[in-house]
N, CA, C and O atoms as a Tinker XYZ file with bonds, in Angstrom:
   252  protein
     1  N     -0.853000    8.462000   -9.029000    73     2
     2  CA    -1.131000    9.267000   -8.957000    64     1     3
     3  C      0.402000   10.004000   -9.826000    63     2     4     5
     4  O      1.207000   10.682000   -9.187000    81     3
     5  N      0.509000    9.825000  -10.747000    73     3     6
     6  CA     1.618000   10.395000  -10.759000    64     5     7
     7  C      1.818000   11.597000  -11.514000    63     6     8     9
     8  O      1.286000   11.799000  -12.606000    81     7
     9  N      2.660000   12.468000  -10.870000    73     7    10
    10  CA     2.523000   14.243000  -11.416000    64     9    11
    11  C      2.185000   14.542000  -10.140000    63    10    12    13
    12  O      3.227000   15.051000   -9.728000    81    11
    13  N      1.210000   14.566000   -9.011000    73    11    14
    14  CA     0.985000   14.712000   -8.014000    64    13    15
    15  C      1.717000   14.876000   -7.131000    63    14    16    17
    16  O      2.572000   14.022000   -6.895000    81    15
    17  N      1.583000   16.313000   -6.176000    73    15    18
    18  CA     2.264000   15.963000   -5.015000    64    17    19
    19  C      1.874000   15.381000   -3.960000    63    18    20    21
    20  O      0.733000   14.923000   -4.022000    81    19
    21  N      2.602000   15.198000   -2.716000    73    19    22
    22  CA     2.195000   14.637000   -1.682000    64    21    23
    23  C      0.799000   15.114000   -1.117000    63    22    24    25
    24  O     -0.228000   14.464000   -0.919000    81    23
    25  N      1.129000   16.687000   -0.885000    73    23    26
    26  CA     0.310000   17.429000   -0.548000    64    25    27
    27  C     -1.069000   17.493000   -1.217000    63    26    28    29
    28  O     -2.085000   17.684000   -0.548000    81    27
    29  N     -1.092000   17.310000   -2.709000    73    27    30
    30  CA    -2.593000   17.082000   -3.639000    64    29    31
    31  C     -3.093000   15.753000   -3.099000    63    30    32    33
    32  O     -4.266000   15.567000   -2.775000    81    31
    33  N     -2.117000   14.825000   -3.022000    73    31    34
    34  CA    -2.654000   13.235000   -2.831000    64    33    35
    35  C     -3.235000   13.395000   -1.384000    63    34    36    37
    36  O     -4.246000   12.740000   -1.131000    81    35
    37  N     -2.726000   14.164000   -0.449000    73    35    38
    38  CA    -3.128000   13.967000    0.592000    64    37    39
    39  C     -4.637000   14.456000    1.263000    63    38    40    41
    40  O     -5.298000   14.033000    2.211000    81    39
    41  N     -4.876000   15.832000    0.037000    73    39    42
    42  CA    -5.704000   16.624000    0.060000    64    41    43
    43  C     -7.063000   15.685000    0.017000    63    42    44    45
    44  O     -8.015000   15.624000    0.795000    81    43
    45  N     -6.771000   14.986000   -1.195000    73    43    46
    46  CA    -7.684000   13.614000   -2.202000    64    45    47
    47  C     -8.106000   12.636000   -0.968000    63    46    48    49
    48  O     -9.230000   12.191000   -0.735000    81    47
    49  N     -6.783000   12.403000   -0.169000    73    47    50
    50  CA    -7.708000   11.192000    0.809000    64    49    51
    51  C     -8.724000   11.504000    1.913000    63    50    52    53
    52  O     -9.609000   10.785000    2.377000    81    51
    53  N     -8.381000   12.717000    2.205000    73    51    54
    54  CA    -8.681000   13.759000    3.437000    64    53    55
    55  C    -10.446000   13.739000    2.758000    63    54    56    57
    56  O    -11.442000   13.176000    3.210000    81    55
    57  N    -10.271000   14.605000    1.517000    73    55    58
    58  CA   -11.452000   14.796000    1.088000    64    57    59
    59  C    -12.466000   13.764000    0.653000    63    58    60    61
    60  O    -13.661000   13.961000    0.431000    81    59
    61  N    -11.654000   12.394000    0.549000    73    59    62
    62  CA   -12.614000   10.971000    0.564000    64    61    63
    63  C    -13.132000   10.366000    1.534000    63    62    64    65
    64  O    -14.087000    9.595000    1.434000    81    63
    65  N    -12.613000   10.626000    2.454000    73    63    66
    66  CA   -12.987000   10.450000    3.993000    64    65    67
    67  C    -14.492000   10.549000    4.123000    63    66    68    69
    68  O    -15.042000   11.413000    3.440000    81    67
    69  N    -15.238000    9.778000    4.912000    73    67    70
    70  CA   -16.886000   10.192000    5.184000    64    69    71
    71  C    -16.778000   11.206000    6.538000    63    70    72    73
    72  O    -15.940000   11.049000    7.426000    81    71
    73  N    -17.932000   12.420000    6.508000    73    71    74
    74  CA   -17.806000   13.243000    7.293000    64    73    75
    75  C    -17.881000   12.760000    8.866000    63    74    76    77
    76  O    -18.058000   13.613000    9.736000    81    75
    77  N    -17.770000   11.670000    9.131000    73    75    78
    78  CA   -17.891000   11.163000   10.525000    64    77    79
    79  C    -16.671000   10.753000   10.956000    63    78    80    81
    80  O    -16.583000   10.506000   12.159000    81    79
    81  N    -15.388000   10.573000   10.051000    73    79    82
    82  CA   -14.154000    9.777000    9.873000    64    81    83
    83  C    -13.383000   10.011000   11.112000    63    82    84    85
    84  O    -13.510000   11.141000   11.584000    81    83
    85  N    -12.714000    9.298000   11.657000    73    83    86
    86  CA   -11.646000    9.866000   13.043000    64    85    87
    87  C     -9.985000    9.712000   12.286000    63    86    88    89
    88  O     -9.574000    9.381000   11.174000    81    87
    89  N     -9.401000   10.124000   13.491000    73    87    90
    90  CA    -8.091000    9.957000   13.119000    64    89    91
    91  C     -7.406000    9.127000   12.871000    63    90    92    93
    92  O     -6.280000    9.347000   12.426000    81    91
    93  N     -7.997000    7.593000   13.138000    73    91    94
    94  CA    -7.651000    6.515000   13.244000    64    93    95
    95  C     -7.972000    6.285000   11.603000    63    94    96    97
    96  O     -7.237000    5.847000   10.719000    81    95
    97  N     -9.196000    6.699000   11.560000    73    95    98
    98  CA    -9.559000    6.131000    9.908000    64    97    99
    99  C     -8.499000    7.010000    9.070000    63    98   100   101
   100  O     -8.273000    6.423000    8.011000    81    99
   101  N     -7.749000    8.247000    9.175000    73    99   102
   102  CA    -7.193000    8.896000    8.404000    64   101   103
   103  C     -5.971000    8.429000    8.504000    63   102   104   105
   104  O     -5.204000    8.718000    7.585000    81   103
   105  N     -5.468000    7.603000    9.615000    73   103   106
   106  CA    -4.007000    7.047000   10.097000    64   105   107
   107  C     -4.060000    5.654000    9.174000    63   106   108   109
   108  O     -2.995000    5.154000    8.811000    81   107
   109  N     -5.080000    5.167000    8.881000    73   107   110
   110  CA    -5.139000    3.608000    8.126000    64   109   111
   111  C     -5.146000    3.953000    6.819000    63   110   112   113
   112  O     -4.577000    3.217000    6.013000    81   111
   113  N     -5.704000    4.973000    6.454000    73   111   114
   114  CA    -5.627000    5.166000    5.116000    64   113   115
   115  C     -4.141000    5.606000    4.416000    63   114   116   117
   116  O     -3.547000    5.186000    3.423000    81   115
   117  N     -3.851000    6.598000    5.363000    73   115   118
   118  CA    -2.216000    6.904000    4.975000    64   117   119
   119  C     -1.523000    5.556000    4.907000    63   118   120   121
   120  O     -0.923000    5.325000    3.857000    81   119
   121  N     -1.511000    4.789000    5.691000    73   119   122
   122  CA    -0.786000    3.600000    5.925000    64   121   123
   123  C     -1.163000    2.555000    4.858000    63   122   124   125
   124  O     -0.169000    2.306000    4.175000    81   123
   125  N     -1.955000    2.045000    4.576000    73   123   126
   126  CA    -2.318000    1.737000    3.612000    64   125   127
   127  C     -1.742000    2.179000    2.084000    63   126   128   129
   128  O     -1.166000    1.438000    1.288000    81   127
   129  N     -2.049000    3.511000    1.925000    73   127   130
   130  CA    -1.611000    3.939000    0.725000    64   129   131
   131  C      0.269000    3.811000    0.841000    63   130   132   133
   132  O      0.915000    3.669000   -0.197000    81   131
   133  N      0.870000    3.874000    2.017000    73   131   134
   134  CA     2.491000    3.962000    1.937000    64   133   135
   135  C      2.661000    2.604000    1.528000    63   134   136   137
   136  O      3.631000    2.288000    0.839000    81   135
   137  N      1.695000    1.665000    1.938000    73   135   138
   138  CA     2.176000    0.228000    1.858000    64   137   139
   139  C      2.192000   -0.196000    0.622000    63   138   140   141
   140  O      3.133000   -0.782000    0.088000    81   139
   141  N      0.950000    0.138000    0.030000    73   139   142
   142  CA     0.880000   -0.007000   -1.545000    64   141   143
   143  C      1.980000    0.639000   -2.070000    63   142   144   145
   144  O      2.693000   -0.083000   -2.768000    81   143
   145  N      2.413000    2.063000   -1.911000    73   143   146
   146  CA     3.452000    2.300000   -2.691000    64   145   147
   147  C      4.628000    1.622000   -2.764000    63   146   148   149
   148  O      5.326000    1.317000   -3.730000    81   147
   149  N      4.797000    1.338000   -1.020000    73   147   150
   150  CA     6.182000    0.534000   -1.055000    64   149   151
   151  C      6.162000   -0.754000   -1.733000    63   150   152   153
   152  O      7.265000   -1.056000   -2.188000    81   151
   153  N      5.254000   -1.586000   -1.931000    73   151   154
   154  CA     4.969000   -2.477000   -2.663000    64   153   155
   155  C      5.308000   -2.181000   -3.912000    63   154   156   157
   156  O      6.318000   -2.807000   -4.232000    81   155
   157  N      4.863000   -1.434000   -4.833000    73   155   158
   158  CA     5.273000   -1.334000   -6.209000    64   157   159
   159  C      6.371000   -0.656000   -6.505000    63   158   160   161
   160  O      6.922000   -0.673000   -7.606000    81   159
   161  N      6.796000    0.081000   -5.355000    73   159   162
   162  CA     8.394000    0.316000   -5.742000    64   161   163
   163  C      8.964000   -0.756000   -5.725000    63   162   164   165
   164  O      9.821000   -0.926000   -6.592000    81   163
   165  N      8.803000   -1.429000   -5.126000    73   163   166
   166  CA     9.798000   -3.059000   -4.597000    64   165   167
   167  C      9.959000   -3.938000   -5.944000    63   166   168   169
   168  O     11.007000   -4.396000   -6.400000    81   167
   169  N      8.546000   -4.063000   -6.501000    73   167   170
   170  CA     8.309000   -4.441000   -7.603000    64   169   171
   171  C      8.624000   -3.785000   -8.734000    63   170   172   173
   172  O      8.575000   -4.513000   -9.725000    81   171
   173  N      8.897000   -2.789000   -8.917000    73   171   174
   174  CA     9.521000   -1.919000  -10.089000    64   173   175
   175  C     11.117000   -1.984000  -10.135000    63   174   176   177
   176  O     11.816000   -1.828000  -11.137000    81   175
   177  N     11.543000   -2.251000   -8.815000    73   175   178
   178  CA    12.856000   -2.185000   -8.511000    64   177   179
   179  C     13.291000   -3.828000   -8.654000    63   178   180   181
   180  O     14.453000   -4.225000   -8.564000    81   179
   181  N     12.277000   -4.570000   -8.860000    73   179   182
   182  CA    12.821000   -6.270000   -8.882000    64   181   183
   183  C     13.132000   -6.766000   -7.443000    63   182   184   185
   184  O     14.049000   -7.568000   -7.269000    81   183
   185  N     12.548000   -6.406000   -6.636000    73   183   186
   186  CA    12.606000   -6.748000   -5.441000    64   185   187
   187  C     11.871000   -7.750000   -4.623000    63   186   188   189
   188  O     11.868000   -7.806000   -3.393000    81   187
   189  N     11.108000   -8.710000   -5.638000    73   187   190
   190  CA     9.960000   -9.667000   -5.408000    64   189   191
   191  C     10.740000  -11.068000   -5.238000    63   190   192   193
   192  O     11.908000  -11.338000   -5.518000    81   191
   193  N      9.718000  -11.874000   -4.688000    73   191   194
   194  CA    10.194000  -13.310000   -4.168000    64   193   195
   195  C      8.724000  -14.194000   -5.041000    63   194   196   197
   196  O      7.557000  -14.081000   -4.664000    81   195
   197  N      9.232000  -15.120000   -6.357000    73   195   198
   198  CA     8.079000  -16.135000   -6.668000    64   197   199
   199  C      7.081000  -16.740000   -5.699000    63   198   200   201
   200  O      7.611000  -17.147000   -4.665000    81   199
   201  N      5.764000  -16.900000   -5.777000    73   199   202
   202  CA     4.924000  -17.591000   -5.010000    64   201   203
   203  C      5.368000  -19.005000   -4.246000    63   202   204   205
   204  O      5.092000  -19.399000   -3.113000    81   203
   205  N      6.064000  -19.538000   -5.173000    73   203   206
   206  CA     6.508000  -20.996000   -5.069000    64   205   207
   207  C      7.577000  -20.825000   -4.130000    63   206   208   209
   208  O      7.753000  -21.816000   -3.422000    81   207
   209  N      8.480000  -19.680000   -3.880000    73   207   210
   210  CA     9.503000  -19.563000   -3.015000    64   209   211
   211  C      8.904000  -19.255000   -1.624000    63   210   212   213
   212  O      9.420000  -19.846000   -0.676000    81   211
   213  N      7.981000  -18.489000   -1.402000    73   211   214
   214  CA     7.253000  -17.749000   -0.503000    64   213   215
   215  C      6.343000  -18.996000    0.318000    63   214   216   217
   216  O      5.933000  -19.023000    1.478000    81   215
   217  N      6.221000  -19.971000   -0.765000    73   215   218
   218  CA     5.256000  -21.310000   -0.141000    64   217   219
   219  C      6.272000  -21.968000    0.538000    63   218   220   221
   220  O      6.120000  -22.220000    1.733000    81   219
   221  N      7.414000  -22.323000   -0.122000    73   219   222
   222  CA     8.310000  -23.053000    0.415000    64   221   223
   223  C      9.001000  -22.553000    1.842000    63   222   224   225
   224  O      9.204000  -23.302000    2.798000    81   223
   225  N      9.267000  -21.375000    1.801000    73   223   226
   226  CA     9.609000  -20.869000    2.995000    64   225   227
   227  C      8.848000  -20.881000    4.135000    63   226   228   229
   228  O      9.353000  -21.212000    5.209000    81   227
   229  N      7.654000  -20.549000    4.034000    73   227   230
   230  CA     6.304000  -20.917000    5.306000    64   229   231
   231  C      6.107000  -22.778000    5.273000    63   230   232   233
   232  O      5.364000  -23.330000    6.084000    81   231
   233  N      6.783000  -23.456000    4.363000    73   231   234
   234  CA     6.439000  -24.611000    4.616000    64   233   235
   235  C      4.685000  -25.017000    4.099000    63   234   236   237
   236  O      3.815000  -25.690000    4.650000    81   235
   237  N      4.711000  -24.320000    2.925000    73   235   238
   238  CA     3.188000  -24.713000    2.463000    64   237   239
   239  C      2.970000  -25.262000    1.565000    63   238   240   241
   240  O      3.972000  -25.249000    0.850000    81   239
   241  N      1.918000  -25.966000    0.986000    73   239   242
   242  CA     2.531000  -26.991000   -0.744000    64   241   243
   243  C      1.917000  -26.055000   -1.541000    63   242   244   245
   244  O      1.191000  -25.077000   -1.362000    81   243
   245  N      2.501000  -26.733000   -2.640000    73   243   246
   246  CA     2.421000  -25.926000   -3.740000    64   245   247
   247  C      1.230000  -25.702000   -4.703000    63   246   248   249
   248  O      1.322000  -25.381000   -5.888000    81   247
   249  N      0.323000  -25.879000   -4.138000    73   247   250
   250  CA    -1.185000  -25.579000   -4.744000    64   249   251
   251  C     -1.329000  -24.636000   -5.297000    63   250   252
   252  O     -2.431000  -24.359000   -5.771000    81   251
């Protein structure tokens, strides 16, 4: 949501929750949003590891 403020985006998250949402539901939505945004920032800034390297580090096959 380029150009939106955090406050505007937070309002949209809250408005998107069902009426019976809990505080834990809200925390989860915020956590997921932050994790996705951090991953996208890492991607834009070139902080990634190729899948083959991840598989090698974890001892997985290269399938």
